[in-house]
LUMDO-862709 format. One record per residue (C-alpha): residue in three letters; y, x, z. Coordinates in nm, 2 decimals. Example, Ala and Ser with C-alpha at 12.3 -4.5 7.8 and 13.67 -1.06 7.14 Angstrom:
# residues 2
residu	north	east	up
ALA	-0.45	1.23	0.78
SER	-0.11	1.37	0.71
END
This chain:
# residues 258
residu	north	east	up
MET	-2.11	-1.04	-1.16
PHE	-2.44	-1.07	-0.95
THR	-2.64	-0.75	-0.90
ASN	-2.87	-0.58	-0.65
ALA	-2.73	-0.24	-0.75
GLU	-2.77	0.11	-0.58
PRO	-2.47	0.31	-0.56
SER	-2.42	0.54	-0.87
ASP	-2.39	0.91	-0.85
ALA	-2.02	0.87	-0.96
ASP	-1.95	0.65	-0.66
SER	-2.15	0.83	-0.41
ALA	-1.84	0.97	-0.23
MET	-1.70	0.63	-0.17
LEU	-1.66	0.55	0.20
ILE	-1.77	0.19	0.12
ASP	-2.12	0.31	0.03
GLN	-2.17	0.41	0.39
TYR	-2.13	0.04	0.50
LEU	-2.26	-0.19	0.22
PRO	-2.46	0.03	-0.03
ARG	-2.65	-0.27	-0.16
TYR	-2.49	-0.60	-0.25
ASP	-2.55	-0.92	-0.43
VAL	-2.18	-0.96	-0.57
THR	-1.92	-0.70	-0.66
THR	-1.57	-0.74	-0.80
SER	-1.33	-0.46	-0.87
ARG	-0.98	-0.41	-1.02
HIS	-0.79	-0.10	-1.09
VAL	-0.43	-0.02	-1.19
VAL	-0.24	0.30	-1.27
VAL	0.07	0.34	-1.05
ASP	0.37	0.57	-1.15
ALA	0.38	0.72	-0.81
ASP	0.21	1.00	-0.60
SER	-0.10	0.92	-0.41
GLY	0.06	0.94	-0.06
THR	0.33	0.71	-0.16
THR	0.08	0.45	-0.33
TYR	-0.15	0.48	-0.01
ASP	0.14	0.39	0.22
ALA	0.25	0.09	-0.01
MET	-0.11	-0.02	-0.02
LEU	-0.14	-0.07	0.35
THR	0.21	-0.23	0.41
ALA	0.25	-0.45	0.10
ASP	0.30	-0.80	0.22
LEU	0.04	-1.03	0.06
MET	0.23	-1.34	0.14
LYS	0.45	-1.23	-0.15
LEU	0.19	-1.26	-0.43
GLY	0.38	-1.54	-0.62
PRO	0.37	-1.92	-0.62
ILE	0.04	-1.95	-0.82
VAL	-0.15	-1.75	-0.54
ARG	0.02	-1.97	-0.28
SER	-0.09	-2.28	-0.46
LEU	-0.45	-2.16	-0.50
GLY	-0.45	-2.07	-0.13
ARG	-0.34	-2.41	-0.04
LEU	-0.61	-2.57	-0.26
ARG	-0.87	-2.35	-0.11
ASP	-0.74	-2.46	0.24
VAL	-0.76	-2.83	0.17
PRO	-1.12	-2.89	0.32
ARG	-1.01	-2.72	0.65
VAL	-0.69	-2.92	0.67
LEU	-0.87	-3.24	0.62
SER	-1.13	-3.13	0.87
HIS	-0.87	-3.07	1.12
ARG	-0.71	-3.41	1.05
ILE	-1.03	-3.59	1.09
ARG	-1.11	-3.44	1.42
GLY	-0.75	-3.45	1.53
THR	-0.75	-3.09	1.63
PRO	-0.44	-2.87	1.57
ARG	-0.44	-2.63	1.28
THR	-0.33	-2.26	1.31
PRO	-0.01	-2.21	1.10
PRO	-0.04	-1.94	0.84
PRO	0.09	-1.59	0.92
GLU	0.45	-1.50	0.83
ARG	0.33	-1.17	0.70
MET	-0.01	-1.04	0.58
ARG	-0.08	-0.67	0.52
PHE	-0.39	-0.46	0.51
ALA	-0.27	-0.24	0.78
ASP	-0.28	-0.56	1.01
VAL	-0.65	-0.60	0.97
THR	-0.73	-0.46	1.31
ASP	-0.51	-0.71	1.47
THR	-0.73	-1.01	1.35
THR	-1.05	-1.14	1.51
GLU	-1.20	-1.23	1.17
TRP	-1.19	-0.89	0.99
THR	-1.31	-0.55	1.12
HIS	-1.17	-0.21	1.02
LEU	-1.47	-0.02	0.92
ASP	-1.35	0.32	0.84
GLU	-1.08	0.52	0.67
VAL	-1.00	0.85	0.48
PRO	-0.62	0.87	0.54
GLY	-0.46	0.91	0.21
ALA	-0.77	0.83	0.01
GLU	-0.97	0.51	0.10
PHE	-0.94	0.22	0.36
VAL	-1.24	0.00	0.42
PHE	-1.26	-0.32	0.62
GLY	-1.51	-0.60	0.63
ALA	-1.61	-0.93	0.77
VAL	-1.94	-1.13	0.86
GLY	-1.93	-1.51	0.81
LYS	-2.04	-1.83	0.63
PHE	-1.78	-1.80	0.36
TRP	-1.91	-2.09	0.16
GLN	-1.84	-2.35	0.43
PRO	-1.53	-2.56	0.43
GLU	-1.42	-2.40	0.74
ILE	-1.54	-2.05	0.76
GLU	-1.77	-1.96	1.05
TRP	-1.68	-1.60	1.15
ARG	-1.91	-1.36	1.32
GLN	-1.73	-1.10	1.52
ILE	-1.91	-0.76	1.48
GLU	-1.82	-0.39	1.56
SER	-1.79	-0.14	1.28
GLU	-2.09	0.05	1.39
ALA	-2.32	-0.26	1.36
PHE	-2.18	-0.37	1.03
PRO	-2.43	-0.16	0.81
GLU	-2.75	-0.27	0.98
PHE	-2.65	-0.64	1.05
ASP	-2.92	-0.87	0.89
GLU	-2.92	-1.19	1.10
PRO	-3.03	-1.48	0.87
GLY	-2.76	-1.74	0.77
TYR	-2.47	-1.49	0.71
ALA	-2.30	-1.29	0.44
LYS	-2.13	-0.94	0.49
LEU	-1.81	-0.88	0.28
ALA	-1.69	-0.51	0.26
ILE	-1.35	-0.44	0.09
SER	-1.26	-0.09	-0.02
LEU	-0.89	0.01	-0.12
SER	-0.87	0.36	-0.26
VAL	-0.63	0.60	-0.44
ARG	-0.70	0.89	-0.66
PRO	-0.46	1.14	-0.84
TYR	-0.43	1.03	-1.20
GLY	-0.21	1.30	-1.36
GLU	0.13	1.43	-1.25
GLN	0.29	1.18	-1.02
ARG	0.06	0.91	-1.10
THR	-0.24	0.74	-0.92
LEU	-0.53	0.52	-0.98
LEU	-0.54	0.24	-0.73
SER	-0.88	0.07	-0.69
TYR	-0.97	-0.26	-0.51
GLU	-1.34	-0.34	-0.47
ALA	-1.52	-0.63	-0.28
ARG	-1.88	-0.64	-0.21
THR	-2.08	-0.91	-0.07
ALA	-2.44	-0.92	0.06
THR	-2.63	-1.21	0.19
THR	-2.89	-1.19	0.47
ASP	-3.16	-1.43	0.33
ASP	-3.26	-1.62	0.02
ARG	-3.11	-1.96	0.13
VAL	-2.79	-1.80	0.20
ASN	-2.78	-1.61	-0.12
ARG	-2.84	-1.95	-0.32
ASN	-2.55	-2.11	-0.13
PHE	-2.32	-1.81	-0.19
GLN	-2.40	-1.79	-0.55
ARG	-2.29	-2.16	-0.60
TYR	-1.97	-2.08	-0.39
TRP	-1.91	-1.77	-0.59
ARG	-1.91	-1.94	-0.93
LEU	-1.62	-2.15	-0.81
ILE	-1.43	-1.89	-0.60
GLY	-1.50	-1.58	-0.82
PRO	-1.22	-1.62	-1.07
PHE	-0.96	-1.69	-0.80
ALA	-1.09	-1.38	-0.59
GLY	-1.05	-1.16	-0.91
TYR	-0.70	-1.31	-0.98
LEU	-0.60	-1.25	-0.62
MET	-0.71	-0.90	-0.64
SER	-0.52	-0.82	-0.95
ARG	-0.21	-0.98	-0.80
ALA	-0.24	-0.77	-0.48
LEU	-0.26	-0.45	-0.69
GLU	0.04	-0.55	-0.89
ARG	0.23	-0.61	-0.55
ILE	0.12	-0.27	-0.43
LYS	0.20	-0.11	-0.76
ALA	0.55	-0.25	-0.77
ASP	0.62	-0.15	-0.39
ALA	0.49	0.20	-0.46
GLU	0.69	0.26	-0.76
ALA	1.01	0.13	-0.61
ARG	0.93	0.36	-0.31
ALA	0.89	0.66	-0.55
LYS	1.21	0.58	-0.74
GLN	1.41	0.57	-0.42
GLU	1.27	0.88	-0.27
SER	1.35	1.06	-0.62
MET	1.71	0.92	-0.59
ASN	1.73	1.03	-0.22
SER	1.61	1.38	-0.33
SER	1.87	1.40	-0.60
THR	2.14	1.29	-0.35
GLU	2.03	1.55	-0.10
ALA	2.02	1.83	-0.36
GLU	2.38	1.74	-0.47
ASN	2.50	1.74	-0.10
ARG	2.35	2.07	-0.06
SER	2.53	2.20	-0.37
ARG	2.87	2.06	-0.26
PRO	2.93	2.31	0.01
ASN	2.90	2.60	-0.23
TRP	3.15	2.45	-0.44
SER	3.39	2.36	-0.14
ARG	3.36	2.73	-0.02
ARG	3.45	2.85	-0.37
ARG	3.76	2.62	-0.37
VAL	3.86	2.73	-0.03
THR	3.83	3.10	-0.14
VAL	4.03	3.04	-0.46
THR	4.30	2.85	-0.26
ILE	4.34	3.12	0.00
VAL	4.36	3.39	-0.27
SER	4.62	3.18	-0.45
LEU	4.82	3.14	-0.13
VAL	4.81	3.51	-0.06
VAL	4.92	3.59	-0.41
ALA	5.20	3.33	-0.40
VAL	5.32	3.46	-0.04
TYR	5.33	3.82	-0.18
HIS	5.51	3.74	-0.48
PHE	5.77	3.49	-0.35
VAL	5.80	3.61	0.01
LEU	5.69	3.96	0.08
ARG	5.77	4.12	-0.25
PRO	6.13	4.00	-0.25
TRP	6.18	4.09	0.11
TYR	6.04	4.42	0.06
ARG	6.27	4.49	-0.24
ARG	6.57	4.38	-0.03
TRP	6.46	4.60	0.25
GLU	6.43	4.90	0.01
THR	6.78	4.82	-0.13
ASN	6.92	4.81	0.21
GLY	6.76	5.12	0.31
ASP	6.89	5.31	0.01
ALA	7.24	5.19	0.07
ALA	7.22	5.32	0.43
END
């Protein structure tokens, strides 16, 4: 969807609005997760995006064809894909910039580049300079991942990507590019949310099982103490009836006889 939109009052609290309040293109996806917000947020940052399924991998390779051909034609080495890709690792890359974060609520990162080119030309930029960057020839992309409580032990997980261009010529180029890449971007976002949802719900289930196990372990010593007490009392009664009492009766009899 193409729009030159101002942030609405409902979205004014979003951290992404501080970095890209006006944009040419925005895409968002949402999913309800059966896990608390803290667990979902942790899963959101650590989910491995290289495990989004064979369709995503195939689409990624298709998108990468122009760059591969370019390297082959020029005879330059091609950087192998990473073995793992997580949102938490954004700060370790040279292309992406960690813009800001509200821990446990929203994580925002972005990039500046010429995304429509066969091989993306990235422009490194600090987070402080991102909002005001307007050098002609580039586009700015900001991505927000956020969680909000959605009932008891449920969370609304949201993924929003905004792109703003810096001049009219770039805007025309990007719109043509977006008509091709937009559906793939939306599908990729949906698959990423599904991966995060699965990870978060698995963690929540494991934590629940661990809590149940801990509760059982805490209750077991009480039962053990009761068993020990019953055993001791039983032994005392047995010793009295079968040892002390007969001995005492024999001692009384001997005493009377004396």
